[in-house]
C-alpha positions in Angstrom: 23.3 20.7 -8.6 22.7 23.5 -11.2 20.1 23.3 -13.7 22.4 23.5 -16.6 23.8 20.0 -15.2 20.4 18.6 -14.9 19.4 19.3 -18.7 23.0 17.6 -19.8 22.6 14.4 -17.8 18.8 13.9 -18.8 18.5 15.5 -22.2 21.4 16.8 -24.2 23.9 14.1 -23.2 21.4 11.3 -22.3 23.3 8.8 -24.1 26.2 9.3 -21.8 24.2 8.2 -18.4 22.4 5.4 -17.4 20.6 3.8 -14.3 22.5 3.8 -11.3 23.0 0.6 -9.2 19.3 -0.8 -8.0 20.2 -3.6 -5.9 18.6 -1.8 -3.1 15.3 -2.0 -5.2 15.7 -5.4 -7.2 14.0 -8.1 -4.7 11.0 -6.0 -4.8 10.9 -4.3 -8.5 13.2 -6.9 -10.4 13.8 -6.2 -13.7 11.5 -3.4 -15.1 11.5 0.0 -17.1 12.4 2.3 -14.6 15.5 -0.1 -14.0 16.6 -0.6 -17.7 18.7 0.9 -20.0 19.3 0.6 -23.8 17.4 -0.7 -26.3 15.2 -3.1 -23.6 14.3 0.4 -21.9 13.4 2.1 -25.3 11.2 -0.7 -26.2 9.6 -0.9 -22.6 9.1 3.0 -22.9 7.0 2.9 -26.3 4.5 0.3 -24.8 3.8 2.3 -21.8 3.8 5.9 -23.5 0.5 5.1 -25.3 -1.1 4.3 -22.1 -0.3 8.1 -21.0 -1.1 9.5 -24.4 -3.6 12.4 -24.7 -6.8 10.4 -25.5 -6.7 8.1 -22.5 -5.4 11.0 -19.8 -8.2 12.9 -21.2 -10.7 10.2 -20.0 -11.7 11.8 -16.1 -14.7 9.4 -16.1 -12.6 6.7 -14.9 -11.6 8.6 -11.5 -15.0 10.1 -11.4 -16.9 7.3 -9.6 -13.8 6.9 -7.2 -13.6 10.3 -6.2 -17.3 10.1 -5.5 -16.4 7.6 -3.2 -13.7 9.2 -1.4 -16.0 12.2 -0.8 -18.8 10.1 0.8 -16.7 9.0 3.4 -15.4 12.5 4.4 -17.1 13.5 7.7 -19.5 16.5 7.0 -19.7 17.1 11.2 -16.0 18.9 11.2 -14.6 15.5 12.8 -11.2 14.7 11.9 -10.1 12.5 9.6 -6.4 11.3 8.4 -6.4 11.8 4.6 -3.6 9.8 3.9 -5.2 6.3 3.8 -8.2 7.2 2.1 -6.0 9.0 -0.7 -3.7 5.6 -1.0 -6.9 3.9 -1.5 -8.2 6.3 -4.3 -5.5 5.7 -6.2 -5.1 1.9 -5.7 -8.5 2.1 -7.0 -7.7 4.5 -10.1 -4.1 3.0 -11.0 -5.6 -0.9 -11.2 -8.6 0.2 -13.0 -6.3 2.8 -15.7 -3.2 0.0 -15.7 -5.0 -3.1 -15.7 -8.3 -2.8 -16.6 -9.8 -4.1 -13.1 -10.3 -1.7 -10.1 -9.3 -2.9 -6.3 -12.4 -1.3 -5.3 -10.8 -0.7 -2.1 -12.9 1.9 -1.2 -16.2 -0.4 -0.9 -17.7 -0.9 2.3 -16.6 -4.4 3.5 -13.2 -4.0 1.5 -14.3 -6.9 -0.7 -11.1 -7.4 -2.5 -9.0 -7.7 1.0 -7.4 -4.4 0.2 -6.3 -3.6 3.3 -3.5 -6.3 3.7 -2.7 -5.1 0.0 -1.8 -1.6 0.9 -0.3 -2.6 4.2 2.0 -4.6 1.8 3.0 -1.9 -0.3 3.2 0.2 2.4 6.2 -2.3 4.2 7.8 -3.4 0.8 8.3 0.3 -0.2 9.4 1.2 3.1 11.9 -1.5 3.0 13.6 -0.3 -0.2 13.7 3.3 1.0 15.6 1.6 3.9 17.8 -0.6 1.9 18.7 2.4 -0.6 20.5 4.1 3.0 22.3 0.8 4.1 25.9 -0.3 3.3 26.1 -3.0 0.8 26.8 -5.8 3.8 23.7 -4.5 5.7 21.6 -4.2 2.5 22.7 -7.9 1.8 21.3 -9.0 5.3 18.4 -6.8 5.0 17.7 -9.9 2.2 16.7 -12.1 5.4 14.5 -9.3 6.6 11.3 -12.1 7.1 8.8 -9.3 7.5 9.7 -7.6 4.1 9.8 -10.4 2.1 6.3 -11.3 3.4 5.3 -7.8 2.3 6.9 -8.3 -1.2 5.4 -11.6 -1.7 2.1 -10.2 -1.0 2.3 -7.5 -3.6 3.7 -9.8 -5.9 0.7 -12.5 -5.7 -1.4 -9.5 -6.0 0.2 -8.5 -9.2 0.4 -12.0 -10.7 -3.6 -12.4 -10.3 -3.8 -9.7 -12.6 -0.9 -10.9 -14.8 -2.5 -14.5 -14.9 -5.7 -12.9 -16.4 -4.3 -10.6 -19.1 -2.3 -14.0 -20.5 -5.1 -16.1 -20.4 -7.1 -12.7 -22.3 -4.8 -12.4 -24.8 -4.0 -16.2 -25.8 -3.6 -16.2 -29.7 -4.8 -12.4 -30.0 -3.5 -12.0 -33.4 -5.8 -15.0 -34.8 -8.6 -13.7 -33.0 -8.2 -10.0 -33.9 -8.1 -11.5 -37.8 -11.5 -13.2 -37.5 -13.1 -10.2 -36.3 -15.2 -8.6 -38.8 -13.5 -4.8 -39.2 -17.1 -3.2 -39.3 -17.9 -4.6 -36.0 -14.4 -3.6 -33.9 -15.1 -0.7 -31.4 -12.3 1.3 -30.4 -11.4 -0.1 -26.8 -9.0 1.8 -24.0 -5.5 1.3 -23.8 -5.0 -1.2 -21.0 -1.2 -1.2 -20.4 -1.2 -4.9 -19.0 -3.3 -6.5 -21.7 -0.8 -4.7 -24.5 2.3 -5.8 -22.2 0.5 -9.2 -22.2 0.8 -9.6 -25.9 4.2 -9.2 -26.3 5.8 -10.5 -22.7 4.7 -14.0 -22.3 6.9 -14.7 -19.1 4.8 -14.1 -16.0 7.2 -13.0 -13.9 9.0 -10.6 -16.3 5.7 -9.2 -17.0 4.7 -8.6 -13.5 8.0 -6.6 -12.9 6.9 -4.6 -15.9 3.7 -3.6 -14.6 4.9 -3.0 -11.0 7.2 -0.6 -12.4 4.5 1.3 -13.8 2.0 0.6 -11.2 4.1 2.1 -8.3 4.3 5.4 -9.4 1.2 5.7 -10.6 -0.2 4.7 -7.2 2.0 6.6 -4.9 3.5 9.7 -7.2 -0.4 11.0 -7.4 -1.6 9.9 -3.6 1.7 11.4 -2.2 1.2 14.6 -3.7 -2.1 15.2 -3.0 -1.4 14.1 0.4 1.3 17.0 0.6 -1.0 19.5 -1.4 -3.6 19.0 1.2 -1.3 19.3 4.0 -0.4 22.7 3.0 -3.7 23.8 2.0 -5.2 22.9 5.8 -2.3 25.6 6.6 -3.3 27.8 4.3 -7.1 28.3 4.2 -7.2 31.7 2.7 -5.8 29.4 -0.7 -8.7 26.8 -0.4 -10.6 30.1 -0.4 -9.4 31.1 -3.8 -9.8 27.5 -5.2 -13.3 27.2 -4.2 -14.2 30.6 -5.8 -12.4 29.3 -8.9 -14.4 25.8 -8.9 -17.4 27.4 -8.5 -17.2 29.9 -11.1 -17.0 27.2 -13.8 -20.7 26.7 -12.7 -22.6 23.7 -14.4 -19.7 22.9 -17.0 -18.8 19.2 -17.3 -14.8 18.7 -15.8 -13.2 17.9 -19.2 -9.7 17.8 -19.8 -9.5 21.0 -21.5 -11.2 23.1 -18.6 -9.0 21.2 -15.9 -6.1 22.1 -17.4 -7.0 25.8 -17.8 -7.5 26.3 -14.1 -4.0 28.1 -13.5 -4.3 28.4 -9.7 -5.0 24.8 -8.9 -2.2 23.7 -11.3 0.2 26.2 -9.8 -0.8 25.2 -6.0 0.2 21.5 -7.2 3.7 22.9 -9.1 4.5 24.7 -5.4 3.5 21.3 -3.6 6.1 19.4 -5.9 8.9 22.2 -5.6 8.2 22.7 -1.6 7.5 19.0 -0.8 8.5 16.8 -4.0 8.2 13.1 -3.4 11.4 12.6 -4.9 14.7 14.4 -3.2 17.5 12.8 -5.5 17.9 10.9 -8.7 20.8 8.7 -9.3 22.9 8.3 -12.9 25.8 6.4 -13.4 28.5 7.7 -16.6 28.6 4.9 -19.1 31.1 6.7 -20.9 33.7 9.4 -20.1 31.9 12.6 -20.3 31.1 16.3 -19.4 29.1 18.1 -17.0 29.1 21.8 -18.4 29.3 24.0 -14.6 30.5 23.3 -11.4 34.1 22.9 -11.7 37.4 25.3 -11.1 38.0 28.1 -8.4 35.0 29.8 -9.5 32.8 26.6 -9.5 31.3 27.6 -13.3 34.1 25.6 -15.2 33.1 22.4 -17.1 33.8 18.9 -15.0 35.4 15.9 -16.5 33.3 12.8 -15.2 34.9 9.8 -15.8 33.1 6.5 -16.9 31.1 4.9 -13.9 30.8 7.8 -12.0 27.5 8.1 -10.1 25.9 11.5 -10.1 23.4 12.6 -7.3 20.8 14.9 -9.2 19.5 16.6 -6.2 16.0 17.9 -6.9 15.3 19.3 -3.4 18.7 21.3 -3.7 17.3 22.8 -7.0 14.1 23.3 -5.9 15.1 25.3 -2.7 17.8 27.1 -4.3 17.6 31.0 -3.3 19.2 32.1 -6.4 16.6 30.8 -8.2 13.2 31.1 -6.2 14.3 34.4 -3.7 14.6 34.7 -0.3 11.1 33.0 0.6 12.1 29.8 -0.8 11.0 28.0 2.4 7.7 29.5 2.1 4.8 27.8 0.5 3.6 30.4 -2.1 1.4 29.3 -5.0 1.5 33.1 -6.4 5.3 33.0 -7.1 4.3 31.1 -10.2 2.3 33.9 -11.7 5.1 36.0 -12.0 5.5 36.8 -15.6 9.2 37.8 -15.4 9.7 34.3 -14.0 10.0 31.2 -16.7 11.1 28.0 -15.0 12.4 25.4 -17.6 15.0 23.2 -16.2 15.0 25.0 -12.7 12.0 23.2 -11.9 12.2 19.8 -12.9 9.6 17.2 -10.3 9.3 14.6 -13.4 12.7 15.2 -14.7 13.3 15.8 -18.6 14.4 14.7 -21.7 13.9 10.9 -22.7 13.0 9.4 -19.4 10.7 12.3 -18.3 7.6 10.8 -16.4 5.2 9.6 -19.0 2.6 10.1 -16.2 3.0 13.5 -15.9 -0.1 14.9 -17.5 -2.5 12.3 -15.7 -1.0 13.1 -12.3 -1.6 16.7 -13.0 -5.2 16.2 -14.4 -5.9 13.8 -11.7 -4.9 16.3 -8.9 -6.7 19.1 -10.4 -10.0 17.2 -10.6 -10.0 16.0 -7.2 -9.1 19.1 -5.8 -11.7 20.9 -7.8 -14.4 18.3 -6.7 -13.3 18.7 -3.2 -13.6 22.6 -3.4 -16.9 22.6 -4.6 -18.2 20.5 -1.8 -16.3 22.0 1.3 -16.2 25.3 2.1 -13.2 25.2 4.2 -10.5 22.6 5.4 -9.0 22.9 8.5 -5.5 21.5 10.2 -6.1 19.2 13.1 -2.6 18.2 13.9 -0.9 19.3 16.9 2.6 19.4 14.6 2.0 22.3 12.3 5.5 21.8 10.5 6.0 19.0 7.7 8.0 16.1 9.0 9.0 13.7 6.2 9.2 10.1 6.0 11.3 8.7 3.1 10.1 5.2 1.9 10.9 5.5 -1.8 9.1 9.0 -2.2 8.7 11.4 0.7 5.6 11.8 2.4 4.2 13.5 6.1 5.2 11.2 8.8 2.4 12.4 11.0 -0.3 11.7 8.4 -2.8 14.5 7.1 -5.0 15.3 10.0 -7.6 18.0 8.9 -11.7 18.4 9.1 -13.8 19.8 6.6 -16.3 22.3 6.5 -19.7 22.4 4.2 
């Protein structure tokens, strides 16, 4: 799909398009923000937006202690480690603390909160959603009776329900409690999405699904993107060296939001990963009224296209990000340096977080946390080496696309 059509669907004619059918996702995700339209979506969006404000996102202390734990468990003797599971644990911990106010602490010795079962259930649930997306309507219906998938979904829902019950209890009569507080004693507290939602959504099942809809992208998008990034860096050691030089050049400067945002090469490495191996390949939208796409029709393929109400359109992110007319003949190479070209100013040609009113609200947090982790790793280790006999990327689609063979690497100090 042309970049102009992306812009039309997601921004310029936003009111003409809604989320496509989500029957493949409903048993797991329920009715949450990412499957809503209209006024319901707008209200939920306002709650979520405050969570990812600059003030909240710029607080890098939340991720710091969790990254410390990750670095401590990485072998220093050059032995092989698959980073896929450790990264899932890292971002399970950060997402639960950031969104729910209480971390799972899955990286702690002894796994005190039984995170192994929770992580396995998350993976099985998302794999089932991905499978259902590819099935016919009848087979999708039959998949509802898949016992193992239903059990996995149940484990995830029960896990979220524990946090929901805590939040509902903590926010009982919150208005009267707030009024009773002396104004002089009030201290600014961090905006915790679950608690803020609990003040308005008192139905525990509805609250569960709203939180789950935000929690899954917060956990999975960053973990998958960084897994893919480290997959490529292990196969491009010269880029690791450049990143290490930049991170060491910071000296003793604190890794603040502003410092992290200024690190261009780190940002461009992430951009290139999102372009080359974006977590999501397609996004679907349904026309809510008769409308028009600006290009793609007629004999030349450049005329407008009439789109009838009810038509489902696939926004092919992978195709857009691998279009040779936009990216050049080296489109299938991992080359972060392409982003330094001042002649190329990518706007709607590069939309890993989409655009318009439904742009991913966590975009800045994903980039900030990812750069923070890469800076810490490149400071700590002189080199990353590939230990996977299969050099090529073999994708595995769940809800997002990740490496089927994991991220098998070794680090040198």
